[in-house]
C-alpha positions in Angstrom: -31.3 -16.2 8.0 -29.0 -16.1 5.1 -29.4 -13.2 2.6 -29.3 -13.9 -0.9 -28.5 -11.9 -4.0 -28.1 -12.9 -7.6 -25.1 -11.9 -9.6 -23.1 -12.8 -12.8 -19.3 -13.5 -12.3 -18.5 -10.6 -14.7 -20.3 -8.4 -12.2 -18.4 -9.8 -9.2 -15.1 -8.8 -10.9 -16.2 -5.5 -11.5 -17.3 -5.0 -7.9 -13.8 -5.9 -6.8 -12.4 -3.2 -8.9 -14.8 -0.7 -7.6 -13.5 -1.6 -4.1 -10.1 -0.8 -5.1 -11.1 2.5 -6.9 -9.3 5.7 -6.0 -11.3 8.1 -3.8 -13.6 10.5 -5.8 -11.7 13.7 -5.3 -11.8 16.9 -7.4 -8.6 17.4 -9.6 -7.3 20.5 -7.7 -8.0 18.8 -4.2 -6.4 15.6 -5.3 -3.3 17.8 -6.5 -3.0 19.6 -3.2 -3.2 16.4 -1.3 -0.7 14.8 -3.4 1.6 17.9 -3.0 1.0 17.6 0.9 2.0 14.0 0.9 5.3 14.8 -0.9 6.0 17.4 1.6 5.6 15.1 4.4 7.6 12.6 2.9 10.6 15.0 2.2 10.5 16.3 5.8 10.4 12.8 7.3 13.5 12.0 4.9 15.7 15.3 5.4 14.9 16.3 9.1 14.8 12.8 10.7 16.2 10.0 8.7 19.0 11.3 6.7 20.9 13.3 9.4 21.1 10.2 11.7 22.2 8.1 8.8 19.2 6.1 8.7 17.2 4.8 5.5 13.8 3.1 5.1 14.5 1.1 2.1 13.1 1.7 -1.5 14.5 4.2 -4.0 14.8 6.7 -1.2 17.1 4.3 0.6 19.2 3.9 -2.4 19.2 7.8 -3.0 20.5 8.1 0.7 23.4 5.6 0.0 24.4 7.4 -3.3 24.2 10.8 -1.6 26.6 9.5 1.2 29.1 7.9 -1.1 29.3 10.8 -3.4 28.3 13.5 -1.2 25.9 15.1 -3.8 22.5 16.5 -2.8 20.0 13.9 -1.8 17.1 15.6 -3.8 18.8 15.2 -6.9 19.1 11.2 -6.6 15.5 11.2 -5.5 14.4 12.9 -8.7 16.9 10.9 -11.0 16.1 7.4 -9.6 12.5 7.9 -9.3 11.9 9.4 -12.7 12.1 5.9 -14.8 9.1 4.8 -12.5 6.9 7.9 -13.4 7.8 7.0 -17.2 6.5 3.5 -16.7 3.3 4.7 -15.2 3.0 7.3 -18.1 3.3 4.6 -20.7 0.4 2.7 -19.0 -1.9 5.1 -17.6 -3.4 8.5 -18.7 -1.8 11.8 -19.2 -3.2 12.9 -15.8 -1.3 10.5 -14.0 1.9 11.6 -15.4 1.2 15.3 -14.7 0.3 14.3 -11.1 3.2 12.1 -10.5 5.6 14.4 -12.1 4.4 17.4 -9.8 4.5 15.3 -6.5 8.1 14.0 -7.5 9.5 17.3 -8.2 8.0 18.9 -5.1 9.5 15.8 -3.3 12.9 16.4 -4.6 13.0 20.2 -4.3 11.8 20.1 -0.8 14.5 17.6 -0.3 17.0 20.1 -1.6 15.8 23.1 0.3 15.8 21.3 3.7 19.2 19.9 3.3 20.8 22.8 5.2 18.1 22.7 7.9 19.3 21.2 11.3 17.6 17.9 12.3 14.6 18.1 14.5 15.6 14.9 16.3 19.4 13.5 16.8 18.3 10.3 18.8 18.4 7.5 16.1 15.5 5.4 17.7 13.2 8.5 17.8 14.3 9.4 14.5 13.4 6.1 13.0 10.1 6.2 14.5 9.0 9.6 13.4 11.0 9.5 10.2 9.7 6.3 9.0 6.1 7.2 10.0 6.0 10.4 8.4 7.9 9.3 5.3 5.6 6.4 4.9 2.3 8.2 5.5 3.2 10.9 3.1 4.1 8.5 0.2 0.7 6.1 1.0 -1.0 9.6 0.9 0.4 10.3 -2.6 -0.1 6.7 -3.9 -3.7 6.8 -2.9 -4.6 10.0 -4.8 -3.0 8.9 -8.0 0.5 10.0 -7.5 4.0 8.3 -7.2 6.9 8.7 -5.0 8.5 5.6 -3.9 6.6 2.5 -4.8 9.4 0.1 -3.7 8.8 0.7 -0.1 5.2 -0.8 -0.2 3.9 -3.5 -2.3 3.9 -2.3 -5.7 0.3 -2.0 -7.2 -1.3 -1.8 -10.8 -3.4 1.4 -11.7 -6.5 -0.4 -10.5 -5.0 -1.0 -6.9 -4.4 -5.0 -7.3 -0.8 -6.0 -6.0 1.9 -7.0 -8.6 3.5 -10.2 -8.5 6.8 -8.5 -8.1 6.1 -7.6 -4.6 8.4 -10.5 -3.3 11.3 -9.0 -5.3 10.7 -5.7 -4.1 11.1 -7.0 -0.6 14.3 -8.6 -1.4 15.5 -5.4 -3.0 14.7 -3.3 0.1 16.5 -6.1 2.3 19.4 -5.9 0.2 19.5 -2.1 0.6 19.2 -2.4 4.4 22.1 -4.7 4.4 24.2 -2.4 2.5 23.2 0.3 4.8 24.8 -1.9 7.7 28.1 -1.9 5.9 28.2 1.8 5.2 26.8 3.2 8.4 27.4 0.5 11.0 25.3 -2.5 12.6 23.4 -0.2 14.9 22.2 2.4 12.4 21.2 -0.5 10.3 18.9 -1.8 13.1 17.5 1.4 13.6 16.9 1.6 9.8 15.0 -1.7 10.0 12.5 0.1 12.4 12.0 3.0 10.1 11.4 0.8 7.2 8.9 -1.5 8.9 7.1 1.6 10.2 7.2 3.4 6.5 6.0 0.0 5.0 2.9 -0.3 7.3 2.2 3.4 7.0 2.4 3.2 3.0 0.0 0.4 3.4 -2.4 1.9 5.8 -2.5 5.5 4.1 -2.7 3.9 0.5 -5.9 2.0 1.7 -7.4 5.1 3.3 -7.0 3.6 7.0 -9.5 1.3 6.2 -10.5 -0.9 9.1 -12.8 -3.3 7.3 -12.5 -5.6 4.1 -14.9 -7.3 1.7 -14.0 -11.2 1.1 -15.6 -13.4 -1.5 -15.3 -17.1 -1.6 -16.4 -19.4 -4.4 -16.6 -23.1 -3.4 -18.6 -26.0 -4.3 -18.8 -26.7 -0.6 -20.5 -23.3 0.2 -23.1 -24.8 2.5 -20.5 -26.2 5.0 -18.3 -22.9 4.7 -21.4 -20.8 5.5 -21.9 -22.8 8.8 -18.3 -22.6 9.6 -17.9 -18.8 9.1 -21.1 -18.0 10.9 -20.3 -20.1 13.9 -16.7 -18.8 14.1 -17.3 -15.1 13.1 -20.7 -14.8 14.7 -22.0 -13.1 11.6 -24.2 -14.1 8.9 -22.5 -14.1 5.4 -24.4 -13.0 2.2 -24.8 -15.8 -0.6 -24.6 -14.4 -4.3 -26.0 -16.7 -6.8 -24.9 -16.2 -10.2 -23.1 -18.2 -13.2 -20.1 -18.3 -15.1 -20.2 -15.9 -17.9 -18.5 -18.5 -20.3 -20.0 -21.6 -19.4 -23.3 -20.5 -17.7 -22.2 -23.0 -14.9 -24.0 -22.0 -11.5 -22.0 -20.4 -8.9 -22.7 -19.7 -5.3 -20.4 -16.8 -4.0 -20.1 -16.3 -0.3 -19.4 -12.6 0.7 -18.2 -11.4 4.1 -17.3 -8.1 5.6 -14.8 -8.3 8.1 -12.4 -6.5 10.2 -8.9 -6.4 9.0 -7.7 -8.3 11.9 -10.1 -11.3 10.8 -9.1 -11.8 7.2 -6.3 -14.4 8.1 -8.9 -16.4 10.3 -11.4 -16.4 7.5 -8.7 -17.6 5.1 -7.7 -20.4 7.2 -11.1 -21.4 8.0 -12.0 -21.4 4.3 -8.8 -23.5 3.2 -9.3 -25.8 6.2 -12.7 -26.7 4.8 -11.8 -26.6 1.1 -8.5 -26.1 -0.4 -9.7 -25.8 -3.9 -11.8 -22.6 -3.0 -11.3 -19.3 -4.4 -10.8 -16.4 -2.0 -10.6 -12.7 -3.0 -10.2 -9.8 -0.7 -10.3 -5.8 -0.9 -10.5 -2.8 1.4 -14.0 -1.7 2.1 -14.2 1.8 1.0 -17.2 3.9 2.3 -18.3 1.7 5.1 -20.7 3.0 7.6 -22.1 1.6 11.0 -21.3 -1.6 12.7 -20.5 -4.8 10.9 -23.9 -6.6 10.6 -24.2 -9.8 12.8 
């Protein structure tokens, strides 16, 4: 049996924003988590990647390249190159974000300066790329999740409400250019290991920024909702929810299909929906606070 709820279109959009809301954490606890993430990122960068001439893309990768070419400290470039992004965030967000982002970036840079003379923990480039990329990406993702900023160019850049910016494709090209330049400076072998570090850092940023959420909420608006419900129910072995509402502007009735799926099932749902109705609208967001099994 299908479950049917009633909702207006404006409430659906607000529900999507709520799904992307930052975790409810006190100010002191949030600051400590941001500082912990900054410390993790600095350790991954200074004790694993930099000593092995590896980079993980982003502003941190550019900082490593500049540090290599000028023989200046890495922490200085980390601070100077990331500072414009903090000012950009301060112009569009509240003052609390500016203080949190600045404190995280400051600790990130200072820790990198202090760890510069510490011997590397790993000297094997493959192991260093795995551990360094994972540690750095996880640290950056934690900082982003809790409202701070370190290097938004490694993962897909997001607006303050958590939705991805359209510039994500350009950021990806930027990171590819950084990795290509690393190949000229450090050699082909180091560039290949750097690709591994970048991929792991990218995936860890995404996972940590989303809170390691394994489920997603998917909304579908389509005139062919009856057929889509049958298709999704048959393939997913799961009953979707139907939201009956209306367009806030025109008053036109809308039928919204809502599914809670595992992250690995999102692509399948999108293929099923577009295969049945290419004009259908599809939205998805990480499902925070989920408990229990996915309903069947």
